[in-house]
C-alpha positions, 0 to 999 in steps of 0.5 A, spaced: 396 863 819 391 865 813 388 860 809 391 857 803 388 860 797 385 856 791 384 860 784 378 858 780 378 860 773 372 861 769 375 860 762 369 861 758 369 868 760 376 869 758 376 865 752 370 869 749 372 875 751 379 874 747 375 871 741 371 878 741 376 883 742 383 880 739 384 882 732 383 876 727 390 876 724 392 870 728 392 863 725 395 856 726 399 852 722 393 850 718 390 856 717 385 856 723 384 863 727 387 863 734 385 870 736 381 867 742 387 862 744 392 867 743 388 872 748 387 866 753 394 864 753 396 872 755 391 872 760 393 865 763 401 867 763 399 874 766 395 871 772 400 866 774 405 871 774 401 876 778 399 871 783 404 866 783 399 861 785 400 854 787 393 851 787 389 853 781 383 849 777 381 852 770 373 850 769 371 849 762 363 849 759 363 842 756 355 841 757 353 847 752 346 844 750 346 838 755 347 840 762 342 838 767 338 845 767 336 843 760 332 837 762 329 841 767 327 847 762 329 845 755 329 853 753 335 854 758 340 858 754 336 857 748 337 864 746 344 863 744 347 861 738 352 855 737 359 856 737 362 857 730 367 851 729 373 856 729 371 857 736 370 850 738 377 848 736 380 854 740 377 852 746 380 845 745 387 848 744 385 852 751 384 846 755 390 843 752 394 849 754 392 849 761 394 841 762 401 843 759 402 848 764 400 843 769 394 846 771 388 842 773 382 842 768 375 842 770 369 840 765 363 835 765 358 833 760 352 834 765 355 840 769 357 847 767 363 851 769 359 855 774 357 848 778 364 845 777 367 852 780 362 851 786 363 844 787 371 845 787 370 851 792 366 847 797 370 841 797 377 846 798 373 850 803 372 843 807 380 842 807 381 849 810 382 853 803 379 859 801 377 860 794 379 866 789 374 866 783 377 869 777 370 871 773 366 877 773 360 873 772 354 875 778 352 868 778 358 866 782 357 871 787 353 866 791 359 862 792 362 867 796 363 865 804 368 867 809 375 869 806 373 868 799 373 873 794 371 874 787 376 877 782 374 881 776 380 880 772 379 885 767 377 891 771 382 889 777 376 889 782 376 884 788 370 883 793 368 878 798 361 876 801 361 883 804 361 887 798 356 883 794 350 888 796 353 894 794 354 890 787 348 887 786 343 889 792 342 883 795 347 878 800 351 873 797 347 867 799 341 871 796 343 871 789 340 865 786 333 867 789 334 874 787 335 871 779 329 866 780 325 873 781 328 877 776 330 872 771 336 872 767 336 874 760 343 872 758 341 865 760 334 865 758 331 864 765 324 868 765 323 869 772 317 872 775 314 877 769 314 884 772 318 883 778 325 887 776 331 888 780 329 893 785 322 889 787 326 883 788 331 886 792 326 889 797 322 883 797 328 879 799 330 884 804 324 883 808 323 876 807 330 874 806 329 867 802 324 866 796 321 860 800 319 865 806 316 870 801 312 865 797 310 862 804 308 869 806 305 872 800 299 874 803 303 879 807 306 882 800 300 887 799 301 891 805 308 892 804 311 899 803 312 897 796 310 900 789 305 896 786 305 891 792 298 888 790 300 886 783 306 884 785 303 879 790 298 877 784 304 875 780 308 871 785 301 867 786 300 866 779 308 864 777 309 860 784 312 854 780 316 858 775 319 862 781 321 855 784 323 852 777 328 858 776 331 857 783 333 850 781 336 854 774 340 859 778 342 855 784 350 853 783 351 845 784 356 844 790 356 836 788 358 836 781 363 830 780 371 833 780 374 827 776 381 826 775 384 832 779 390 832 784 388 833 791 387 840 793 388 842 785 396 843 787 400 845 780 405 840 777 411 842 773 409 843 766 409 839 760 415 841 756 414 837 750 406 838 750 407 846 751 413 846 745 408 843 741 402 847 742 406 853 741 409 851 734 402 849 732 399 855 734 405 859 732 405 863 738 411 869 738 417 869 742 414 873 748 408 869 749 412 862 749 417 865 754 412 867 758 408 861 758 414 857 759 416 861 765 409 861 768 410 853 768 416 853 771 420 851 765 426 853 761 425 857 755 430 857 749 428 860 742 432 855 738 
């Protein structure tokens, strides 16, 4: 028998995507914009319709400027503008919508959504589940184990651990080391200056891990690698920075998963809460119907 599937949704990605792509013509009963929650609601309804998923958890970023990575490296994600109040309000609505639909919500003040997804996948795998991670985020590919998949929902592309090298040039288990070397401008992670994607992939193909690379750095000048001598010098000069960056790029597998149901099994939706949200957010009849059906609730337009 195939392993049961746990769907783990990277909510922030899809909320931000809706915020930037949906027309700014939707508003709630108080006049605040609702374009992000409108788009997220449509995405969730379609996801639940397509998958008929019985085990789902939706992860949100609550630790926007106070996660454990900021304590290790205060400049982590410091290049990002604070979310405007109109978007923060919509994140709260999106979380409430997930709860009304009977989905487990994952969030924590000191761990990011990636860590919560990683910890949930790790916990579920120990109980015989496979994970389908609904996100396009390359960082999350490091979590893929046997039977797991990552699903870029917008492009309808799915891949397992075996598909990671074709996408990123390294094995799934090497993603954190790879990003520690190259850095990640999106998260303001510096990496090792002067080491780009091709060089990082070549180094990991030869040494397998960052630890082995740093331990055997004296071998690097003898590799058939363009600029091998200068690469070895950069690695020696920035050894501690590389190790710090690896702490930043490694997804935690031990984040607290508080207040969730065993195996993240869906429950029936909360009809009253869903109705109240639909009214407050002024959802149209089609979106209301799809959400009620996705939650297993009867829908009446009255």
